[in-house]
C-alpha positions as CSV (number, residue, x, y, z in Angstrom):
1,X,0.4,-0.4,0.0
2,X,1.1,2.9,-0.9
3,X,1.5,6.2,1.2
4,X,-1.0,8.1,-0.6
5,X,-3.7,5.0,-0.7
6,X,-3.1,4.8,2.9
7,X,-4.2,8.7,3.6
8,X,-6.6,8.8,1.2
9,X,-8.5,5.5,3.4
10,X,-8.2,7.8,6.4
11,X,-9.3,11.3,4.6
12,X,-11.8,12.5,2.7
13,X,-10.9,15.1,0.4
14,X,-12.0,18.8,0.2
15,X,-14.0,19.4,-3.1
16,X,-13.2,23.4,-3.2
17,X,-9.0,22.6,-3.1
18,X,-9.5,20.5,-6.3
19,X,-7.3,22.9,-8.4
20,X,-4.8,23.2,-5.7
21,X,-3.1,20.5,-3.1
22,X,-6.2,19.3,-1.1
23,X,-6.5,19.6,2.4
24,X,-6.9,16.9,4.5
25,X,-9.2,15.9,7.0
26,X,-10.3,13.0,9.2
27,X,-13.8,11.2,8.6
28,X,-15.5,11.6,11.2
29,X,-17.9,7.5,12.0
30,X,-21.7,8.7,12.2
31,X,-22.6,5.2,14.5
32,X,-24.5,6.3,17.7
33,X,-23.9,2.6,19.6
34,X,-27.5,1.1,20.6
35,X,-28.3,-1.3,23.4
36,X,-28.5,-4.2,21.5
37,X,-30.8,-7.5,23.4
38,X,-29.1,-11.1,24.6
39,X,-29.9,-12.7,21.7
40,X,-28.9,-10.3,19.3
41,X,-25.8,-10.3,20.5
42,X,-25.2,-14.3,20.3
43,X,-26.4,-14.2,16.4
44,X,-24.0,-10.8,15.4
45,X,-20.5,-12.6,17.8
46,X,-21.6,-16.1,15.8
47,X,-22.3,-14.7,12.4
48,X,-19.0,-12.5,13.1
49,X,-17.3,-16.1,14.3
50,X,-18.2,-17.8,11.4
51,X,-17.2,-15.5,9.1
52,X,-13.7,-15.2,10.5
53,X,-13.3,-19.4,10.3
54,X,-14.3,-18.9,6.0
55,X,-11.7,-16.9,5.7
56,X,-9.6,-18.8,7.4
57,X,-11.1,-22.0,5.2
58,X,-10.6,-21.0,2.6
59,X,-6.9,-21.5,2.1
60,X,-7.2,-24.8,2.4
61,X,-8.6,-24.3,-1.5
62,X,-7.2,-21.3,-3.0
63,X,-3.6,-19.5,-1.8
64,X,-3.8,-17.1,0.9
65,X,-1.7,-14.4,-0.9
66,X,-4.8,-14.1,-3.4
67,X,-6.4,-12.7,-0.3
68,X,-6.1,-9.7,1.8
69,X,-8.1,-7.9,3.8
70,X,-6.1,-7.7,7.5
71,X,-8.9,-5.2,8.6
72,X,-11.8,-6.9,8.5
73,X,-10.3,-10.2,10.1
74,X,-9.1,-7.6,12.5
75,X,-12.6,-6.1,13.3
76,X,-13.7,-9.5,13.4
77,X,-11.5,-10.5,16.2
78,X,-11.7,-7.9,17.9
79,X,-15.6,-8.1,18.1
80,X,-15.3,-11.2,18.9
81,X,-13.4,-10.4,21.7
82,X,-15.7,-7.9,22.8
83,X,-18.4,-9.9,23.1
84,X,-17.0,-12.2,24.7
85,X,-15.2,-9.7,27.6
86,X,-11.9,-10.2,26.3
87,X,-8.9,-7.8,26.2
88,X,-6.8,-8.4,23.0
89,X,-2.9,-7.5,23.2
90,X,-1.6,-5.3,20.2
91,X,0.6,-8.1,19.1
92,X,-2.4,-10.8,18.9
93,X,-4.2,-8.0,17.2
94,X,-1.7,-8.2,15.2
95,X,-1.5,-12.4,14.3
96,X,-4.6,-12.5,13.9
97,X,-5.0,-9.7,10.2
98,X,-2.9,-12.8,9.2
99,X,-0.6,-10.6,7.4
100,X,3.6,-9.1,8.8
101,X,3.3,-7.3,11.7
102,X,4.3,-4.3,10.0
103,X,0.6,-4.3,7.7
104,X,-1.1,-5.3,10.7
105,X,0.3,-1.9,13.3
106,X,-0.7,0.0,10.3
107,X,-4.2,-0.4,9.6
108,X,-4.8,-0.9,13.5
109,X,-3.2,2.9,13.6
110,X,-5.9,4.1,11.0
111,X,-8.9,2.1,12.5
112,X,-7.8,4.4,15.7
113,X,-7.7,7.0,13.6
114,X,-10.8,6.3,12.1
115,X,-12.9,6.0,15.4
116,X,-13.5,2.2,15.6
117,X,-10.0,1.5,17.4
118,X,-8.8,2.0,20.7
119,X,-5.7,1.1,22.8
120,X,-5.6,0.7,26.3
121,X,-2.2,-0.1,28.8
122,X,-2.3,-3.1,30.0
123,X,-2.7,-1.2,33.7
124,X,-1.6,-4.2,36.0
125,X,1.9,-2.4,36.3
126,X,2.2,1.1,35.5
127,X,5.9,1.3,35.4
128,X,5.7,-1.9,31.9
129,X,4.5,0.2,29.5
130,X,5.6,-2.7,26.5
131,X,2.0,-4.0,26.3
132,X,-0.9,-2.5,24.9
133,X,-4.1,-4.1,24.2
134,X,-6.1,-2.9,21.2
135,X,-9.9,-2.7,21.2
136,X,-13.3,-1.8,19.5
137,X,-14.4,1.9,20.6
138,X,-18.5,2.4,20.7
139,X,-18.5,3.1,17.2
140,X,-16.7,0.2,15.9
141,X,-19.0,-2.0,18.1
142,X,-21.8,-0.3,16.9
143,X,-20.5,0.1,14.0
144,X,-19.3,-4.4,13.1
145,X,-22.7,-4.2,15.6
146,X,-24.8,-2.9,12.0
147,X,-22.1,-5.0,9.6
148,X,-23.0,-8.6,11.0
149,X,-26.8,-7.6,10.8
150,X,-26.8,-7.0,7.6
151,X,-24.8,-9.9,6.7
152,X,-27.0,-12.0,9.2
153,X,-29.8,-10.6,6.9
154,X,-28.5,-12.2,3.7
155,X,-27.6,-15.1,4.7
156,X,-30.7,-15.8,6.2
157,X,-33.0,-14.6,2.6
158,X,-29.9,-16.8,1.0
159,X,-31.0,-20.1,2.8
160,X,-34.7,-19.2,2.7
161,X,-34.5,-18.7,-0.7
162,X,-32.4,-22.1,-1.3
163,X,-34.8,-23.5,0.9
164,X,-37.8,-22.9,-1.1
165,X,-36.7,-23.5,-4.3
166,X,-35.7,-27.2,-2.8
167,X,-39.5,-27.6,-2.4
168,X,-40.4,-27.0,-5.4
169,X,-37.8,-29.6,-7.1
């Protein structure tokens, strides 16, 4: 990824500056977290877990280097961890992204700049600043809930469509 494309992922261009050098500004997510019932959270967590597992299983049939979407892997991993009330060390989030650590760290910084991810110090020993944790922010959690709801609806509609076509055969 080039520096230009990385900047494009975390900024938007001011259209009034199209003839001169553009000024970048951070894009604020416009998602407000909402309270979900336990069943919806359970369903979304199952969808996230299965989506992540499907991404790993495809490597059995196709070369892993054909696929690259570390941000989605990070978001899925952090979503499941949040819903299971687990803390995720930054190094684990990098491993879960299935890309080199430098690439994962770059995407974590982008997600943090977008307000979707937050970092926190270990907290157990204030003197040791080596270990940090990463988690979805409230906005990140809300965005993932919204995304997983849409995914769940799509899978359900597909399943219903398949079931009805089987009945007519």
